[in-house]
C-alpha positions in Angstrom: -28.5 -25.7 1.0 -31.8 -27.7 1.4 -31.4 -27.7 5.2 -32.5 -24.1 5.5 -35.9 -25.1 6.8 -34.4 -26.4 10.1 -33.6 -22.8 11.1 -36.0 -20.5 12.8 -36.1 -17.0 14.3 -34.7 -17.3 17.8 -35.0 -13.7 18.9 -37.8 -11.7 20.5 -38.7 -8.3 18.9 -40.5 -6.1 21.4 -44.2 -5.6 20.9 -45.4 -2.2 20.0 -43.7 0.8 18.4 -40.1 1.2 19.6 -38.6 2.8 16.5 -37.9 6.4 17.5 -34.2 5.6 16.6 -35.3 5.5 12.9 -36.1 9.2 12.9 -32.5 10.1 13.7 -30.0 10.4 10.8 -26.6 10.5 12.6 -24.9 10.0 15.9 -24.1 13.4 17.5 -21.3 12.4 20.0 -19.0 9.5 20.7 -20.2 6.9 23.1 -18.2 5.8 26.2 -15.7 3.3 24.8 -14.6 0.2 26.7 -11.9 -2.0 25.1 -12.4 -5.7 25.7 -9.3 -6.6 23.6 -7.6 -8.0 26.7 -10.5 -10.2 27.6 -12.8 -11.1 24.7 -10.0 -10.5 22.2 -7.3 -12.3 24.1 -9.4 -15.4 24.9 -10.2 -15.7 21.2 -6.5 -16.0 20.2 -5.0 -19.4 19.3 -2.1 -18.5 21.5 -3.2 -16.0 24.1 -0.8 -13.1 24.9 1.9 -13.5 27.5 1.9 -11.4 30.6 4.5 -9.0 29.1 2.5 -8.7 25.9 -0.7 -7.9 27.7 1.1 -5.2 29.7 2.4 -3.6 26.5 -0.9 -3.9 24.7 -2.7 -2.3 27.7 -0.2 0.6 27.5 -1.1 1.1 23.8 -4.8 1.0 24.5 -4.2 3.8 27.0 -2.1 5.7 24.5 -4.8 5.8 21.9 -7.4 7.0 24.4 -9.4 4.3 26.0 -10.6 5.3 29.5 -12.2 1.9 30.3 -10.4 -1.3 29.7 -11.7 -4.8 30.6 -8.5 -6.7 31.6 -9.9 -10.2 32.1 -11.5 -12.7 34.5 -9.1 -12.6 37.4 -10.8 -15.4 39.3 -10.7 -17.8 36.4 -7.1 -17.7 35.4 -3.8 -17.2 37.3 -2.3 -15.3 34.3 -5.2 -12.9 34.3 -5.0 -12.5 38.1 -1.2 -11.8 37.9 -1.8 -9.4 35.0 -4.3 -7.4 37.0 -1.9 -7.3 40.0 1.0 -6.1 37.9 -1.1 -3.3 36.5 -2.0 -2.2 40.0 1.3 -2.9 41.9 3.5 -1.3 39.2 1.2 1.7 39.1 0.6 1.3 35.3 -3.0 2.6 35.3 -3.4 6.3 34.8 -5.7 8.1 37.2 -8.3 8.7 34.4 -8.4 5.0 33.3 -10.8 2.5 34.9 -10.1 -1.2 35.0 -13.0 -3.6 34.3 -13.1 -7.2 35.4 -15.6 -9.9 34.8 -17.1 -12.2 37.4 -19.8 -14.8 37.7 -22.4 -14.8 40.4 -20.6 -17.0 42.9 -19.2 -16.0 46.3 -15.7 -17.4 46.0 -15.3 -16.0 42.5 -16.5 -12.6 43.6 -14.2 -12.7 46.6 -11.2 -13.5 44.5 -12.1 -10.8 42.0 -12.2 -8.1 44.7 -8.9 -9.5 46.2 -7.4 -9.1 42.7 -8.5 -5.5 42.6 -7.1 -4.5 46.0 -5.3 -1.1 45.7 -6.9 -0.2 42.4 -8.0 3.5 42.1 -11.1 2.9 40.0 -12.7 -0.4 38.9 -15.8 -1.7 37.2 -16.9 -5.0 38.5 -18.8 -6.7 35.7 -21.4 -9.4 36.7 -23.1 -11.6 34.2 -25.3 -14.6 33.8 -27.0 -16.0 30.8 -30.7 -15.3 30.4 -31.7 -16.6 27.0 -34.5 -19.0 26.5 -32.2 -21.6 24.9 -29.8 -21.5 27.8 -32.5 -21.6 30.4 -34.1 -24.6 28.8 -31.1 -26.5 27.6 -28.1 -25.6 29.8 -29.4 -24.5 33.2 -32.8 -26.2 33.1 -34.1 -23.4 35.3 -37.2 -21.2 35.3 -37.1 -17.4 35.1 -37.2 -16.8 39.0 -34.2 -19.1 39.3 -32.2 -17.1 36.7 -33.2 -13.8 38.4 -32.0 -15.2 41.7 -28.6 -15.9 40.2 -28.3 -12.3 39.2 -29.6 -10.7 42.4 -27.5 -12.9 44.6 -24.4 -11.8 42.7 -25.5 -8.2 42.8 -25.9 -8.3 46.6 -22.5 -10.0 47.0 -20.7 -7.4 44.9 -22.3 -4.6 46.9 -21.3 -6.4 50.1 -17.6 -6.9 49.1 -17.2 -3.4 47.6 -17.6 -1.7 51.0 -14.6 -3.7 52.3 -12.3 -1.8 49.8 -12.9 1.9 50.5 -9.7 2.9 48.8 -11.2 1.9 45.4 -13.9 3.8 43.5 -16.1 1.0 42.3 -18.8 1.0 39.6 -21.0 -2.0 39.0 -22.0 -3.5 35.6 -24.5 -6.2 34.9 -24.9 -8.2 31.6 -27.9 -10.4 30.8 -25.6 -12.6 28.6 -27.3 -13.8 25.4 -29.6 -10.8 25.6 -30.5 -11.1 21.9 -32.0 -14.6 22.6 -33.9 -13.3 25.7 -37.5 -12.2 25.8 -37.1 -8.4 26.1 -39.7 -8.1 28.9 -37.7 -10.7 30.9 -34.4 -9.0 30.1 -35.9 -5.7 31.5 -37.2 -7.6 34.6 -33.9 -9.1 35.5 -31.9 -5.9 34.9 -34.4 -3.9 37.0 -34.0 -6.4 39.8 -30.2 -5.8 39.8 -30.6 -2.0 39.4 -32.9 -2.0 42.5 -30.2 -3.7 44.6 -27.4 -1.5 43.4 -29.4 1.8 43.8 -27.6 4.0 41.3 -27.2 7.7 41.9 -26.0 10.6 39.6 -22.5 10.2 41.2 -22.4 6.4 41.0 -24.3 5.2 38.0 -24.8 1.6 37.2 -23.9 0.1 33.8 -26.4 -2.2 32.2 -24.7 -4.0 29.3 -26.9 -5.5 26.6 -24.8 -7.9 24.6 -25.5 -9.4 21.2 -23.6 -12.4 22.5 -24.7 -14.1 19.4 -26.1 -11.8 16.7 -29.4 -13.2 15.8 -31.5 -10.5 14.1 -31.3 -7.8 11.6 -29.8 -4.6 13.1 -33.2 -2.7 13.2 -34.6 -5.4 15.5 -31.6 -5.1 17.9 -32.1 -1.3 17.9 -35.8 -1.7 18.8 -34.8 -4.1 21.6 -32.4 -1.5 22.9 -35.0 1.3 22.7 -37.5 -1.0 24.6 -34.9 -1.5 27.4 -34.1 2.2 27.6 -37.8 2.9 28.0 -38.3 0.3 30.7 -35.2 0.3 32.9 -35.6 1.6 36.4 -33.8 4.8 37.4 -32.9 5.3 33.7 -31.2 8.7 34.3 -28.7 7.0 36.5 -28.1 4.0 34.3 -25.5 3.8 31.5 -26.8 1.5 28.8 -23.9 -0.3 27.2 -23.9 -2.4 24.0 -21.7 -5.4 23.3 -22.4 -6.6 19.7 -20.8 -9.6 18.2 -20.4 -10.0 14.5 -22.0 -13.4 13.7 -24.2 -11.9 11.0 -21.6 -9.4 9.8 -23.7 -6.6 11.2 -21.9 -5.7 14.5 -21.1 -2.1 13.4 -24.7 -1.6 12.2 -26.0 -3.1 15.4 -23.8 -0.7 17.5 -24.7 2.4 15.5 -28.4 1.8 15.5 -28.2 0.8 19.1 -26.6 4.1 20.0 -29.4 5.9 18.1 -31.8 3.8 20.2 -30.4 5.1 23.4 -27.1 3.3 24.0 -24.5 5.3 25.9 -21.5 3.0 25.8 -19.8 0.5 23.5 -17.7 -2.6 24.4 -15.6 -3.8 21.5 -12.1 -4.5 20.2 -9.6 -3.1 17.7 -10.5 -4.5 14.2 -13.2 -6.7 15.6 -11.1 -9.4 17.2 -13.0 -11.8 19.4 -14.7 -15.2 19.6 -16.2 -16.7 16.5 -16.7 -13.9 14.0 -15.5 -11.4 16.6 -16.7 -8.4 18.5 -17.7 -5.0 17.1 -14.8 -3.2 15.5 -14.2 0.0 17.5 -11.8 1.3 14.8 -14.6 1.3 12.3 -17.1 2.7 14.7 -14.8 5.5 15.8 -13.8 6.4 12.2 -17.4 6.4 11.0 -18.0 9.1 13.6 -14.9 10.9 12.4 -16.2 10.8 8.8 -19.4 12.6 9.9 -17.5 15.4 11.7 -17.8 13.9 15.2 -14.8 13.7 17.5 -14.4 10.0 18.2 -12.4 10.6 21.4 -9.9 8.0 20.3 -6.6 8.7 18.5 -6.2 6.9 15.2 -4.1 9.5 13.5 -1.4 6.9 13.0 -3.4 4.1 11.7 -0.4 2.2 10.3 1.0 2.0 13.8 -2.4 0.8 15.2 -2.3 -2.0 12.6 1.3 -2.9 13.4 0.7 -3.1 17.2 -2.5 -5.1 16.7 -0.9 -7.6 14.4 2.2 -7.9 16.7 0.2 -8.8 19.8 -2.6 -10.8 18.3 -0.7 -12.5 15.5 -3.8 -11.8 13.3 -3.4 -9.9 10.0 -5.6 -6.9 9.3 -7.5 -7.6 6.1 -6.3 -5.3 3.2 -9.9 -4.3 2.7 -10.7 -3.7 6.4 -12.4 -0.3 6.7 -10.0 2.6 7.5 -7.1 0.3 8.5 -6.6 -2.1 5.6 -3.6 -1.5 3.3 -5.8 -1.1 0.3 -8.8 0.8 1.7 -7.7 4.1 0.1 -6.3 2.5 -3.1 -8.1 3.1 -6.3 -7.3 0.8 -9.3 -10.3 1.6 -11.4 -9.6 4.1 -14.1 -12.9 6.1 -13.5 -12.3 6.1 -9.7 -8.7 7.3 -10.2 -9.8 10.1 -12.6 -12.5 11.3 -10.1 -10.1 11.2 -7.2 -7.4 13.1 -9.1 -9.9 15.8 -10.2 -11.4 16.0 -6.7 -7.9 16.6 -5.2 -7.2 19.4 -7.7 -10.7 20.9 -7.2 -10.2 21.0 -3.4 -6.8 22.6 -3.8 -7.9 25.2 -6.4 -11.0 26.2 -4.3 -8.9 26.2 -1.0 -11.6 24.1 0.6 -11.5 23.2 4.3 -14.3 20.5 4.0 -13.5 17.1 2.6 -15.5 16.3 -0.5 -13.2 14.2 -2.7 -15.0 11.5 -4.6 -14.5 7.8 -3.5 -12.6 8.8 -0.4 -14.8 9.1 2.7 -12.0 10.6 4.7 -8.6 12.3 4.0 -6.0 9.5 4.1 -3.5 11.9 5.7 -5.8 12.2 8.7 -4.9 8.6 9.6 -1.3 8.7 8.7 -1.6 7.5 5.1 0.0 9.2 2.1 -1.8 10.0 -1.2 1.1 9.0 -3.4 1.7 5.6 -1.8 -1.9 4.7 -0.9 -4.6 6.4 -3.0 -3.8 5.8 -6.7 -2.5 2.3 -7.4 -1.7 1.2 -10.9 -2.5 -2.1 -12.5 -4.2 -3.4 -15.7 -7.6 -1.9 -14.5 -6.2 1.6 -14.1 -7.0 4.5 -16.3 -5.5 7.6 -17.8 -6.4 9.8 -14.8 -4.6 7.5 -12.3 -1.4 7.3 -14.4 -1.4 11.0 -14.9 -1.9 11.6 -11.2 1.1 9.3 -10.4 3.3 11.1 -12.8 2.4 14.5 -11.6 2.3 13.9 -7.8 5.5 11.8 -7.7 7.6 13.2 -10.6 6.2 16.6 -11.5 4.9 15.9 -15.0 1.6 17.7 -15.8 0.5 15.4 -18.7 -1.6 17.2 -21.3 -5.2 16.1 -21.3 -5.0 14.9 -24.9 -2.0 12.7 -24.1 -3.4 10.9 -21.1 -5.4 8.3 -22.8 -2.4 7.1 -24.9 -0.1 6.9 -21.8 -2.9 5.2 -19.8 -3.2 2.4 -22.4 0.5 1.9 -22.6 0.8 1.5 -18.8 -2.2 -0.7 -18.5 -0.8 -2.9 -21.3 2.5 -3.2 -19.5 0.8 -4.2 -16.2 -1.4 -6.7 -18.0 1.6 -8.3 -19.7 3.6 -8.5 -16.6 0.5 -9.5 -14.5 1.4 -7.2 -11.6 0.8 -3.9 -10.0 3.2 -1.2 -11.1 5.0 1.0 -8.6 5.2 4.7 -9.2 8.8 4.3 -10.2 7.9 1.6 -12.7 5.2 3.8 -14.2 7.7 6.6 -14.6 10.4 4.4 -16.1 7.9 3.1 -18.7 6.8 6.7 -19.5 10.4 8.0 -19.7 11.6 5.1 -21.9 8.8 5.6 -24.4 8.5 9.4 -24.5 11.2 11.5 -22.9 14.3 12.7 -24.8 14.2 9.9 -27.5 17.3 10.7 -29.6 17.5 7.8 -32.1 17.7 7.9 -35.1 17.3 11.7 -35.1 19.5 13.7 -32.7 19.9 17.5 -32.8 23.3 17.9 -31.2 23.4 21.7 -31.3 21.1 24.6 -32.0 21.5 28.3 -32.1 18.9 31.0 -32.7 18.9 34.6 -33.8 16.2 37.1 -34.7 15.2 37.2 -38.3 16.0 41.0 -38.5 16.5 41.0 -42.2 13.0 39.8 -42.8 11.3 43.1 -42.0 7.8 41.6 -42.6 8.5 38.8 -40.2 9.2 38.8 -36.5 10.4 35.2 -36.6 13.5 33.4 -35.6 16.4 31.8 -37.6 17.6 28.4 -36.3 20.9 26.9 -37.1 21.2 23.2 -36.2 23.6 20.4 -36.2 21.8 17.1 -36.5 22.6 13.4 -36.8 20.0 11.4 -38.8 20.5 7.7 -39.2 24.2 8.1 -38.5 24.7 10.9 -41.0 25.8 14.4 -39.8 24.1 17.5 -41.3 23.9 21.3 -40.7 20.8 23.3 -41.7 19.6 26.8 -41.2 16.0 27.9 -41.6 13.6 30.6 -40.6 10.3 30.1 -38.7 7.7 32.1 -36.9 9.2 30.9 -33.6 12.2 28.9 -32.4 10.4 25.5 -32.6 8.9 26.3 -36.1 12.4 27.3 -37.2 13.9 24.0 -36.0 11.1 22.1 -37.7 11.7 23.9 -41.0 15.5 23.3 -40.7 14.9 19.5 -40.3 12.7 19.5 -43.4 15.7 20.7 -45.4 17.3 17.3 -44.9 17.3 14.6 -47.7 14.7 12.7 -45.6 11.0 13.1 -46.0 9.2 14.3 -42.8 5.4 13.9 -43.0 4.0 15.8 -40.1 2.3 19.0 -38.8 2.1 20.4 -35.3 -1.0 19.6 -33.3 -0.3 21.0 -29.9 2.5 22.2 -27.7 2.8 22.8 -23.9 5.5 23.3 -21.3 6.0 23.8 -17.6 8.7 23.7 -14.9 9.1 20.3 -13.2 9.5 21.9 -9.8 9.0 25.3 -8.3 12.8 25.9 -7.8 14.5 28.3 -10.2 17.1 25.7 -11.1 14.4 23.2 -12.1 14.4 21.5 -15.4 11.6 22.3 -17.8 9.3 19.8 -19.5 7.8 20.3 -22.9 5.2 18.2 -24.7 4.8 18.1 -28.5 2.2 16.4 -30.6 2.6 16.0 -34.3 0.2 14.4 -36.9 1.0 12.8 -40.3 -1.1 12.9 -43.4 -3.0 9.8 -42.3 -4.0 11.6 -39.1 -1.8 9.4 -36.9 -0.6 11.4 -33.9 2.7 11.1 -32.1 3.7 12.6 -28.8 7.1 13.4 -27.5 8.4 14.8 -24.2 11.5 16.8 -23.8 13.3 17.9 -20.6 16.2 20.3 -20.3 17.4 23.2 -18.1 16.5 25.5 -21.0 12.8 25.5 -21.9 13.7 26.2 -25.6 15.9 23.1 -25.8 13.3 21.1 -23.9 10.8 21.9 -26.7 13.4 20.9 -29.3 13.9 17.6 -27.4 10.1 17.1 -27.4 9.8 17.6 -31.1 12.8 15.2 -31.8 11.2 12.6 -29.4 7.9 12.8 -31.3 9.7 12.4 -34.7 11.6 9.4 -33.5 8.4 7.8 -32.1 6.9 8.4 -35.5 9.9 6.7 -37.1 9.3 3.6 -35.0 5.9 3.4 -36.7 7.5 3.3 -40.1 6.5 6.8 -41.1 10.1 8.0 -41.7 11.5 7.5 -45.2 14.5 8.8 -47.2 
């Protein structure tokens, strides 16, 4: 990386203080959105969309709420010309949607552009020419007055042609392409020359689009450039300041957000940031950032999986699994501490009956974009923790794992994932849990149990248990008294010729579902004389027998650890 010294700053920060944007802490309303998926996005594809694909993608952009859609450069491509004509001739453009088309400042191109728009209800004609120092010196070899003339000649031609199509409601847009590499005072000068020709009014505003055609600076510099322009544009109250950030520095979203704070009114971008080189600004991320701050984004991303599917279908580009809001894994937590915090946050919100979203690690509620907690939020692998495993078992299968048991189960599941070197599905987590803990009936199996009150023990309100039990293949019958059913069962087992070394540590129970016919789950923890603890889980329609099954399961797990002797 020794060649770093051949690079230099190629942008032009405005002189003076243009940092009022820095005093604002959030964006209060959504900007005007303009999708350029069918122009910038399409021209960046290895295989551009077919006519039919463009029509279907256009319909989807309308469906999710875009009111301005740039559909191409009709004078530069026959496909784009035919696409525009199809939209108009087949009446595919809703009355509240405006088509936008791009044109250079040349008479025959402008003429063909207007021909292509014939019959449109509303259209934005977007004029551009490059203004940067590098392009002026290296490409055009022209001075500033020559570059201004290109823009003003185009502006006059557009105004001239527009009056020939009175059936269309036209708006005009001008972009000083490569704005970020243009001296800001010159950018203001050329934009003002165009504004003065177009003479905007409150009913017919002009759009001045300030593109980061190549992102060159840190976002705060771009914001100050935008603020300078907003302060120096003629007829500002009748001008819509539009931003068109590219992502060369990975800062397009930040450029757009700070640019809005600096006075920008409108954003041109694409779904998931598709576009030339590193892409355009990602409108999905921008819109959802607003949503996460309690601002209506004016776009519908309530079915984010569908948005991803449609985008991938027509662009043949995969959405990265970590892409904000839309990626497959953006709500997934594998870290144990994250899982625990999310699970506790979910319970806190439910218990407090909160309307506001405050769950740790999740900036928005996944359900608001069509994602599901069970499938998306808690994911289990070798990095997961006790909280995540417990959350999966409770949310998917109804098991409210006792707090003291969670660490043991968490380690068991992590070890399984580590050995198999894969993520475990909720079903696989449950299968491992069930195999290890639930209704383990070997080598001890209580095949029958009956209870009666210990009425002949006047000083004792306990129970008498009569059990039939199979231990290591041998059949036994025992009867014993205890201070409760489970204690009576335990005392009966201890009458066998086998040595049982344990005491009760804790017991809990619950219904697996809310229905009256639900099975019950019971959890028993026992401890031997060496303070080793063993958990068992029992399920049964009868809560008493569920607790018996839990005790037997704990004893059989103890036996696996060689603590069971004759």
